[in-house]
C-alpha positions in Angstrom: 0.0 0.0 0.0 2.8 2.4 0.8 4.4 1.9 -2.6 1.1 2.2 -4.3 0.1 5.4 -2.6 3.5 7.1 -2.4 5.3 5.9 -5.6 2.5 5.0 -8.0 0.1 7.8 -6.8 -2.8 5.3 -6.5 -5.9 7.2 -5.4 -8.5 4.4 -5.3 -8.0 1.3 -3.1 -10.4 -1.5 -3.2 -10.7 -4.1 -0.4 -12.7 -6.9 -2.1 -13.9 -10.1 -0.4 -16.0 -12.8 -2.1 -19.1 -14.6 -1.0 -18.6 -18.3 -0.4 -15.1 -17.6 1.0 -13.3 -20.6 2.5 -11.4 -18.3 4.8 -14.6 -16.9 6.3 -15.9 -20.5 6.8 -12.6 -21.6 8.4 -12.5 -18.7 10.7 -15.8 -19.8 12.4 -15.7 -23.5 12.1 -14.2 -23.9 15.6 -11.1 -25.9 14.3 -7.4 -25.1 14.4 -5.9 -24.4 11.0 -2.2 -24.0 12.0 -0.3 -21.0 10.8 -3.3 -19.5 8.9 -5.1 -19.0 12.3 -3.1 -15.7 12.5 -4.7 -14.6 9.2 -8.1 -15.8 10.4 -8.1 -14.1 13.8 -9.3 -10.7 12.5 -12.3 -12.4 11.0 -12.9 -14.2 14.3 -12.7 -10.8 16.0 -15.3 -9.4 13.6 -17.6 -12.4 14.2 -17.3 -12.1 18.0 -18.1 -8.4 18.0 -21.1 -9.0 15.7 -22.3 -12.2 17.3 -25.9 -11.0 18.0 -26.3 -9.6 14.5 -25.0 -12.8 12.9 -27.0 -15.1 15.1 -30.2 -13.5 13.9 -29.6 -14.9 10.4 -31.0 -18.4 10.2 -29.4 -19.6 7.0 -25.8 -20.6 7.5 -24.6 -19.5 4.0 -26.3 -16.1 4.4 -24.7 -15.7 7.9 -21.3 -16.4 6.3 -21.9 -14.0 3.5 -22.8 -11.3 6.1 -19.7 -12.0 8.0 -17.7 -11.6 4.7 -19.3 -8.2 4.3 -18.5 -7.2 7.9 -15.0 -8.4 7.5 -14.4 -6.3 4.4 -15.9 -3.3 6.2 -13.5 -3.8 9.1 -10.6 -4.2 6.8 -11.5 -0.8 5.1 -11.4 0.8 8.6 -8.1 -0.9 9.6 -6.5 0.2 6.3 -7.7 3.8 6.9 -6.0 3.8 10.3 -2.6 2.8 9.0 0.3 5.3 9.1 0.6 5.2 5.3 -3.0 6.3 4.7 -3.1 8.8 7.5 0.1 10.4 6.2 -1.3 10.5 2.7 -4.4 12.3 4.0 -2.2 14.8 6.0 -0.4 15.5 2.7 -3.8 16.2 1.1 -3.6 13.2 -1.2 -7.1 12.2 -2.3 -6.9 8.5 -1.5 -10.2 6.7 -1.1 -10.6 3.2 0.2 -13.6 1.2 -1.0 -15.2 -2.1 0.3 -16.7 -4.5 -2.2 -17.8 -8.1 -2.3 -17.7 -10.3 -5.4 -20.4 -12.9 -5.9 -18.8 -16.1 -7.1 -22.2 -17.5 -8.3 -23.5 -14.5 -10.1 -20.3 -12.5 -11.0 -21.6 -9.3 -9.5 -19.8 -6.8 -7.4 -21.6 -5.4 -4.4 -20.5 -2.0 -3.1 -20.7 -2.1 0.7 -21.0 1.7 0.8 -18.3 1.9 3.4 -15.8 4.0 1.5 -13.4 6.2 3.5 -11.5 9.1 2.1 -9.8 12.2 3.4 -13.2 14.0 3.9 -14.8 11.1 5.7 -12.1 9.9 8.1 -12.6 12.3 10.9 -14.1 9.6 13.2 -11.1 7.2 12.9 
């Protein structure tokens, strides 16, 4: 990200998950997955903090899809709080981070409407 923003002058960053993600499923299956558990922990944290919201969804696949969306939104927020992005905004670079999810079954992209840019990052 640092190279993209500072050297390549990238202005639009897309965090894109996908429905039916095996990583999302693995994060909540209750099993140990070895070294990738470090990668899965942020998803588990999102699942834990949204437990009540997710438990209201009866269908297991829909629940996992919602967790995928919540995970992407959390990643957008985490990326917005990195020193690289904060510095870019302080330097008045117009970098915007978007959160999308790709549908493997229908090929459609869903904009999660959680974009964060220099004008919307005041609450971070």
